[in-house]
BAFI-3210 file (N, C-alpha, C; in Angstrom, 3 decimals, decimal comma, padded with zeros to 6 digits):
// residues 114
n [1|2|3|4|5|6|7|8|9|10|11|12|13|14|15|16|17|18|19|20|21|22|23|24|25|26|27|28|29|30|31|32|33|34|35|36|37|38|39|40|41|42|43|44|45|46|47|48|49|50|51|52|53|54|55|56|57|58|59|60|61|62|63|64|65|66|67|68|69|70|71|72|73|74|75|76|77|78|79|80|81|82|83|84|85|86|87|88|89|90|91|92|93|94|95|96|97|98|99|100|101|102|103|104|105|106|107|108|109|110|111|112|113|114]
n.u [000,843|000,596|001,281|000,924|002,412|002,015|003,391|004,158|007,376|010,589|010,149|007,622|007,967|008,178|006,795|006,777|006,908|006,322|006,534|005,472|005,890|004,035|004,207|002,036|-000,325|-000,377|-000,261|001,906|004,983|007,810|010,660|010,341|009,155|009,261|010,655|010,091|012,606|013,967|015,851|018,617|017,748|015,085|014,160|014,236|013,243|013,525|013,378|013,918|014,793|013,310|014,902|014,912|012,237|011,920|013,760|014,476|013,494|014,482|012,267|010,578|010,293|010,664|008,999|008,396|005,618|004,186|005,063|004,093|001,324|000,948|001,617|-000,427|-002,694|-002,158|-002,205|-004,857|-006,211|-005,368|-006,415|-009,089|-010,139|-010,456|-008,635|-008,898|-009,867|-011,699|-013,497|-014,593|-015,847|-017,752|-019,348|-020,353|-021,749|-023,676|-025,099|-026,032|-027,823|-029,766|-030,742|-031,791|-033,952|-035,503|-036,136|-037,720|-039,956|-040,896|-041,472|-043,567|-045,507|-045,877|-046,941|-049,451|-050,857|-052,865]
n.v [-001,157|002,164|005,287|008,757|011,238|014,408|017,290|020,322|021,752|022,725|025,020|025,746|026,883|025,413|022,638|019,291|016,227|012,856|009,860|006,725|003,214|000,589|-002,748|-005,373|-003,932|-002,940|-000,357|-000,110|000,311|-001,467|-003,504|-003,756|-001,527|001,145|004,203|006,620|007,791|010,368|010,574|012,101|015,249|014,618|012,765|010,025|007,484|005,714|003,200|003,316|001,417|001,671|001,368|001,946|003,156|004,933|006,910|010,202|010,752|011,769|013,544|012,576|014,681|018,197|021,201|024,693|026,597|027,926|026,536|023,997|024,458|025,008|022,531|021,005|022,145|021,376|018,557|018,198|019,152|017,276|014,828|015,402|017,221|019,971|022,726|025,009|025,798|027,670|027,708|025,167|025,501|027,466|025,997|024,096|025,762|026,797|024,460|023,903|026,040|025,304|022,965|024,034|025,536|023,459|022,107|024,078|024,123|021,477|021,517|023,396|022,029|019,861|021,166|021,837|019,534|017,335]
n.w [000,000|-000,874|000,639|001,242|003,139|004,491|005,837|007,661|007,482|008,721|010,554|009,636|007,152|004,868|002,999|003,717|002,072|002,262|000,631|001,085|001,123|002,297|003,318|002,261|002,600|005,165|007,466|009,241|010,941|010,041|009,223|006,506|005,439|003,133|001,798|-000,723|-002,892|-004,842|-007,861|-009,642|-010,768|-010,484|-012,253|-012,054|-009,750|-006,661|-004,085|-000,620|002,133|005,337|008,124|010,881|012,246|014,316|014,202|012,915|009,654|006,471|004,337|001,250|-000,496|-000,446|-000,435|-001,069|000,224|-001,846|-004,124|-003,486|-003,547|-006,268|-007,330|-006,156|-007,450|-010,115|-009,907|-009,055|-011,285|-013,160|-012,165|-011,506|-013,258|-012,893|-011,865|-010,394|-007,289|-006,494|-008,607|-008,348|-005,873|-006,560|-008,319|-006,529|-004,738|-006,492|-007,073|-004,530|-004,224|-006,094|-004,906|-002,548|-003,599|-004,636|-002,250|-001,032|-002,746|-002,450|000,285|000,386|-001,077|000,648|002,884|001,999|002,100|004,147]
ca.u [000,000|001,308|000,675|001,663|002,298|002,367|003,443|005,008|008,749|011,470|009,436|006,431|008,297|008,123|005,931|007,525|006,078|006,953|005,776|005,914|005,270|003,848|003,976|000,778|-001,402|-000,330|000,341|002,685|006,410|008,657|011,859|010,008|008,603|010,208|010,326|010,499|013,689|014,087|017,217|019,093|016,788|013,735|013,742|014,091|012,995|013,771|012,836|014,919|014,209|013,334|015,354|014,540|011,208|011,935|014,686|013,945|013,796|014,313|011,097|010,837|010,254|010,408|008,594|007,861|004,151|003,721|005,338|003,175|-000,015|000,953|001,566|-001,789|-003,588|-001,882|-002,706|-006,324|-006,647|-005,098|-007,275|-010,486|-010,593|-010,523|-007,563|-009,227|-010,779|-012,790|-014,480|-015,291|-016,729|-018,875|-020,219|-021,029|-022,710|-024,787|-025,892|-026,702|-028,965|-030,803|-031,326|-032,621|-035,198|-036,278|-036,682|-038,810|-041,134|-041,379|-042,058|-044,875|-046,432|-046,178|-047,783|-050,807|-051,521|-053,190]
ca.v [000,000|003,435|006,376|010,019|011,991|015,804|018,101|021,503|021,457|023,885|026,119|026,098|027,599|024,480|021,472|018,054|015,143|011,533|008,823|005,522|001,947|-000,347|-004,090|-006,099|-003,031|-002,606|000,947|-000,231|000,341|-002,625|-003,407|-003,799|-000,250|001,862|005,570|006,944|008,744|010,822|010,639|013,358|016,005|014,112|011,948|008,625|007,314|004,391|002,985|003,117|000,755|002,388|000,359|002,330|004,190|005,880|007,989|011,185|010,342|012,847|013,316|012,339|015,930|019,392|022,298|025,907|026,564|028,329|025,415|022,913|024,818|024,838|021,089|020,586|022,548|020,547|017,207|018,257|019,269|016,006|013,749|015,780|018,030|021,400|023,059|026,179|025,423|028,644|027,239|024,036|026,039|028,113|024,918|023,524|026,748|026,838|023,246|024,082|026,920|024,507|022,057|024,860|025,837|022,226|021,871|025,033|023,655|020,238|021,916|024,024|020,951|019,086|021,971|021,859|018,243|017,086]
ca.w [000,000|-000,917|001,402|001,219|004,382|004,249|007,057|007,554|007,818|008,890|011,194|008,869|005,922|003,749|003,111|003,525|001,552|002,316|-000,061|001,792|000,716|003,403|002,777|002,522|002,962|006,586|007,721|010,459|010,648|010,267|008,390|005,084|005,014|002,289|001,447|-002,086|-003,086|-006,225|-008,366|-010,188|-011,571|-010,281|-013,409|-011,650|-008,324|-006,118|-002,743|000,418|003,307|006,609|009,082|012,240|012,099|015,430|013,858|011,978|008,283|005,498|003,481|-000,167|-001,235|000,351|-001,314|-000,468|000,178|-003,179|-005,027|-003,131|-004,039|-007,724|-007,551|-005,800|-008,541|-011,292|-009,635|-009,045|-012,680|-013,840|-011,690|-011,341|-014,378|-012,592|-010,934|-009,588|-006,215|-006,470|-009,580|-007,732|-004,840|-007,244|-008,800|-005,373|-004,242|-007,457|-006,857|-003,240|-004,497|-006,773|-003,909|-001,653|-004,309|-004,689|-000,913|-000,814|-003,494|-001,813|001,576|000,112|-001,455|001,862|003,756|001,449|002,329|005,561]
c.u [000,901|000,540|001,553|001,376|002,799|002,354|004,340|006,384|009,510|010,711|008,260|006,705|008,178|007,119|006,776|006,552|006,885|006,024|006,330|005,152|005,260|003,570|002,602|-000,353|-001,410|000,375|001,086|004,156|007,052|009,803|011,549|009,391|009,674|009,705|010,873|011,600|013,784|015,547|017,538|018,046|015,359|013,253|013,534|013,767|013,288|013,208|013,980|014,232|014,340|013,662|014,891|013,525|011,171|012,877|014,009|014,431|013,546|013,104|011,510|011,018|009,976|010,138|008,220|006,342|003,614|003,921|004,375|001,767|-000,115|000,873|000,176|-002,769|-003,405|-002,399|-004,230|-006,856|-006,477|-006,104|-008,746|-010,998|-010,732|-009,459|-007,940|-010,267|-011,938|-013,884|-015,282|-016,267|-017,941|-019,859|-021,018|-022,089|-023,911|-025,697|-026,655|-027,935|-030,104|-031,501|-032,218|-033,960|-036,102|-036,904|-037,817|-040,088|-041,744|-042,036|-043,428|-045,923|-046,843|-047,085|-049,242|-051,548|-051,773|-052,197]
c.v [001,237|004,474|007,600|010,748|013,409|016,535|019,311|021,167|022,762|025,113|026,621|026,807|026,719|023,369|020,239|016,958|013,848|010,540|007,492|004,314|001,013|-001,725|-004,626|-005,196|-002,626|-001,270|000,916|-000,258|-000,994|-002,537|-003,398|-002,498|000,504|003,272|005,872|007,998|009,091|010,925|012,019|014,011|015,516|013,203|010,486|008,583|005,878|004,325|002,681|002,497|001,647|001,346|000,669|003,464|005,186|007,050|008,972|010,832|011,519|012,540|013,070|013,642|017,078|020,537|023,520|025,851|026,924|027,197|024,253|023,199|024,656|023,350|020,536|020,927|021,663|019,122|017,174|018,350|017,946|014,923|014,104|016,696|019,505|021,735|024,194|025,810|026,407|028,242|026,073|024,512|026,723|027,070|024,315|024,477|026,861|025,633|023,337|024,970|026,170|023,584|022,833|025,194|024,610|021,929|022,827|024,562|022,435|020,587|022,544|022,992|020,160|019,854|021,960|020,561|018,051|016,141]
c.w [000,000|-000,111|001,257|002,521|004,106|005,592|006,818|008,099|007,997|009,371|010,366|007,568|004,685|004,042|002,799|003,105|001,622|001,636|000,429|001,272|001,909|002,809|003,143|002,991|004,420|006,761|009,052|010,075|010,978|009,262|006,893|004,566|004,240|002,016|000,053|-002,064|-004,562|-006,605|-008,908|-011,066|-011,419|-011,394|-013,051|-010,166|-007,931|-004,708|-001,786|001,627|004,525|007,670|010,499|012,163|013,250|015,160|012,903|010,577|007,359|004,615|002,035|-000,925|-000,275|-000,624|-000,488|-000,611|-001,208|-004,187|-004,757|-003,641|-005,558|-008,072|-007,239|-006,916|-009,769|-011,098|-009,635|-010,459|-013,413|-013,449|-011,613|-012,433|-014,099|-011,558|-010,002|-008,540|-006,107|-007,453|-009,008|-006,661|-005,467|-007,747|-007,643|-004,824|-005,175|-007,257|-005,540|-003,409|-005,161|-005,789|-002,951|-002,308|-004,363|-003,329|-000,590|-001,499|-002,825|-000,469|001,396|-000,288|-000,225|002,803|003,288|001,661|003,798|006,218]
res [m|l|r|a|y|v|h|e|n|y|l|g|m|n|v|a|v|s|i|v|r|h|p|d|g|e|a|q|y|n|s|r|v|q|i|m|r|f|g|t|g|g|r|t|h|g|w|e|a|i|e|d|p|t|m|e|i|e|p|s|l|v|l|a|h|e|e|a|r|v|l|l|d|a|l|a|e|h|y|q|g|a|s|d|m|r|l|l|r|q|d|r|d|h|e|r|g|r|v|d|k|l|l|d|v|v|s|k|i|a|e|g|r|p]
***
């Protein structure tokens, strides 16, 4: 099982991302847990065994907040078809308005019945 862990790093100035592979779908640390490491220029990657999970382990990737947000937008666009969260919120708010109107109509109909 692959898992990604994201947390603030270096006094909140950066975002640290660790991509970890757990054996057999277990999210427990043992000698078979591995962390992704990127090669030169980020073109290749490999896996490094985590021998002692109690020690501080360098993350797979460290990004500034602005860089992390750009990556988030690109991934959202790739997997969901829209990168602008404001657009998604507008769509949701528009749908919420439609549902509110429908509930008003249904409530009025229900009030007219005994």
